[in-house]
Steps between C-alpha positions, in 0.01 A plus 500: 500500500602249238575567138143473393288481806380727779400412859146633539401589856134534545322615818598175668874492471501125559300448182763582240558391153783502244343620180653529160470864396759536233732303265785742599665552842295701741705735727243741653133517575277800569126519586262791505209303630338423161793377298832334559800588295776244458818650370825338367819574309509685175188706583279186481184517707168325542188656653227283648176585671490409873224254427737320256765433773259445786564193710229244480633242742396554862632362834287398802547818705405726214213276419378521864506876482320515165235263636454725811452791257233306308676319212321201354676177548410240234589132514517383133521127588208253439187511729612169654851643590337813642262304712779279643720808601501873427627826642263659738303774325569389144246418232526220252484575120662209319744636233300351219196702617688829553413678180121444559481545885771765576302792336185403697689457822721802468373750246743779612814435292703727743421274795795313654483129436743236620509153344623168646494135420677171589847567344488851340440391145121555484534831699751626254271411215211672674709817553584507134138437400379781736748750351379407152140562628608860603542446880775725622587415853542125497762289684620142505560351848580158353452196722266456797784304658686838550219663694584528867160629609160340567382229274163320504520123470202272453514189708389193309 
């Protein structure tokens, strides 16, 4: 723990995050399954919902497990980038079309969705956009270059 951050450990302990939770020092954390209590000196405390401290970054091993369990993997790069190279089993919804296409492609907002792109910038933007649209179980894998599994490449 730092003076104003907590190390959040989601299901995949490799996917962790330092998140600001308080302006004051945090010295203890307790969780009851629905909420997380961050406590500090002088009786200061902050209570957050689990969903507010949920990790959104995901590593390859956790992504493989979620794919095997039926998660949707969405490449948010351009169609041309997708056609050149993409992760096996992923679908292409360019980030600028996400608001229109995602509700049609995945109407269940509780479905697990994992976004990736070329560098992690567009996938992070897609994750934020999906959260704003009401999707609950979304993750950001980041760059396709970090994927150790099968990819499909189109030979020119």
